[in-house]
C-alpha atoms as one frame of an Amber mdcrd trajectory, in Angstrom:
protein
 113.403  93.121 134.032 110.922  94.244 131.335 112.684  97.608 131.055 115.994
  95.814 130.506 114.480  93.665 127.765 112.846  96.723 126.193 116.126  98.670
 126.182 117.973  95.677 124.756 115.389  95.276 121.987 115.395  98.992 121.141
 119.200  99.046 121.026 119.274  95.990 118.806 116.590  97.489 116.550 118.621
 100.695 116.245 121.811  98.823 115.361 120.019  96.675 112.781 118.365  99.763
 111.258 121.741 101.475 110.878 123.256  98.338 109.336 120.371  98.029 106.880
 120.761 101.691 105.920 124.480 101.133 105.233 123.782  97.977 103.224 121.019
  99.740 101.269 123.401 102.537 100.368 126.010 100.001  99.224 123.392  98.106
  97.203 122.131 101.279  95.551 125.697 102.233  94.608 126.317  98.781  93.188
 123.088  98.923  91.175 124.009 102.359  89.804 127.440 101.122  88.724 126.001
  97.958  87.179 123.320  99.950  85.365 125.913 102.306  83.895 128.087  99.427
  82.745 125.051  97.707  81.163 123.835 100.911  79.524 120.535 101.071  81.415
 118.858 104.455  81.688 118.233 106.238  84.967 114.462 106.087  84.435 114.541
 102.291  84.028 116.704 101.867  87.110 114.562 104.231  89.184 111.151 102.937
  88.122 111.891  99.220  87.660 115.136  97.917  89.193 115.259  99.813  92.508
 111.622  99.127  93.451 112.072  95.406  92.800 115.247  95.199  94.862 114.088
  97.596  97.559 110.777  95.852  98.166 111.926  92.257  97.855 110.804  91.411
 101.402 107.280  92.722 100.775 107.114  90.908  97.437 108.114  87.582  98.955
 105.652  88.011 101.826 102.817  88.802  99.416 103.676  85.773  97.262 103.831
  83.424 100.262 100.520  84.722 101.608  98.883  84.350  98.188 100.243  80.815
  97.930  98.660  80.057 101.333  95.368  81.412  99.940  95.388  84.415 102.291
  94.617  86.883  99.529  93.407  89.663 101.821  96.747  89.674 103.617  98.704
  89.404 100.347  96.813  92.351  98.888  97.242  94.311 102.116 101.006  93.780
 102.083 101.339  94.689  98.411  99.161  97.792  98.488 100.193  98.805 102.006
 103.841  99.003 100.993 103.032 101.295  98.079 100.806 103.463 100.239 103.501
 103.731 102.910 106.061 104.860 100.347 103.697 107.385  98.762 102.284 108.879
 101.943 105.200 108.659 104.371 108.610 107.931 102.889 108.560 110.324  99.925
 107.269 113.334 101.901 109.793 112.554 104.635 112.625 112.434 102.086 111.487
 115.767 100.628 111.535 117.369 104.078 114.849 115.781 105.114 116.478 116.763
 101.822 116.170 120.471 102.561 118.457 120.647 105.636 120.799 118.035 104.159
 121.407 120.140 101.058 119.896 117.518  98.739 116.605 119.062  97.641 114.119
 116.627  96.160 111.904 118.599  93.835 109.525 115.789  92.725 109.291 117.275
  89.244 108.239 114.279  87.162 107.768 114.582  83.438 104.535 113.945  81.587
 105.529 110.375  80.678 106.396 109.335  84.246 103.264 110.959  85.631 101.004
 109.354  83.011 102.504 105.889  83.552 102.142 106.177  87.323  98.551 107.425
  87.011  97.462 104.682  84.622  99.208 101.968  86.669  97.388 103.169  89.810
  94.117 103.305  87.863  94.530  99.728  86.593  95.339  98.445  90.096  92.312
 100.314  91.453  90.014  98.850  88.810  91.351  95.368  89.572  91.057  95.632
  93.355  87.785  97.569  93.663  85.488  94.521  93.703  87.531  92.644  96.319
  87.820  89.581  94.106  90.317  88.471  91.514  90.950  85.766  88.975  93.759
  84.562  86.759  92.832  86.936  83.941  93.156  89.998  86.162  96.512  88.693
  87.380  97.648  88.195  83.796  96.471  91.712  82.969  98.484  93.172  85.855
 101.601  91.229  84.842 101.197  92.330  81.231 100.782  95.936  82.336 103.947
  95.641  84.405 105.880  94.216  81.443 104.659  97.042  79.201 105.774  99.609
  81.789 109.183  97.907  82.070 109.669  97.945  78.304 108.507 101.550  78.095
 111.014 102.696  80.704 113.758 100.588  79.152 113.477 102.551  75.910 112.480
 105.889  77.439 115.024 108.698  77.106 113.947 111.741  79.125 114.478 115.142
  77.543 116.559 117.526  79.588
């Protein structure tokens, strides 16, 4: 009976994964169309809009855990998601892009690289002591707003 339950769960997980992939593709297409109609740049969409929409579940979990005063879990969810993307998803997409004929070259410009580096540095400096306060939270939110504004006005040179 356990094997039957396991097979049922794996089948259901596979079906749900495929459905989520289809819905994600539809959502990404809708965001691209909306961004074009609103005049938003590709850099703003890629660095601000898509991460917010794509990680909404992790964001809500981190907020709920922080509200319940489980800061270690909230921080783990927030930083774990970023680490998973950086160390697993992006390299996997680079490798899968080659046989699919969609090479992903990961050639970021100086601006994108500098913003990513300084954002990671600020998060590191905030999280290194294992404690936080409202001022550090305000600093992180302000940093995020500055990055959003920077990418809103950024026009990459081709």
